[in-house]
N, C-alpha and C positions, 0 to 999 in steps of 0.2 A: 295820257298814260300815267299810271301811278305805280309806285313801288309798294312793297309790303308795309302794311300799317298806315298807308296814306288814305285819307278819306275820299279821294277822287276816284271814281269808277269809270273805266273806259268801255263798259258793256254797251252803251248806246252807239259808240263808234264801231265796235266790233260787229254789232247787229247791222249797222248801215252797210259796211263793207261786205258782209255775208249776203245781204239783200241785193246789193249792186252786182255782185258776182253771179248770183243765181238768176236774177231777172234780166240782166243785160249782157254782161261780159261772157257768161257761160253759153249764151244763145247766139252770139255774134262772132263773125270772123272779120278782123280789122286788118287791112292791107298795110296801113301806115299808122304811125303813132298819132299824127294829126287827126286822122279819121277816128281813132279811138277817143281822143281828147274831146272832139266835137260831139260824139255820141254820148259820152259820159256827161258832158255839160248839158246837153238837151235832156237827158234823163233826170238830172238833178233839178234843173230849172223848170222843166215842162211837166214832170210827173211827181217826182219824189217830194218836193217842197209844196207845190200848190194842191196836190190831189191826195197823196198817200197819207192815211191816218197813222199817227205815231203813238205807240204804247206809252212812251215816256211823256207824252203831252196829253194824257187822258183820252187817247184815241181821237184826236183832232189833228188836222194838218198844221204844219208850221205857219202857213199863210193865214189860216183861221185863227191861230193863236195870236199872231201879230195884230190882226184886226181887233181882237178882244182887248189887247193891251193898250191900243191907241185910241 
């Protein structure tokens, strides 16, 4: 998070949370906090990072990006 005049932009984080809400949270009903936590973890580890292409990474997934760096 940045303040006025700070060079760090939180647009990528805001986009992530918007996507999380629209693709998972908005379509699900969680009975317990633990159930929500597990579903969000599965979404991030099972789809968002390995599969979903990210505009901030030149439209490749974070896993693909890590493979290129190593």
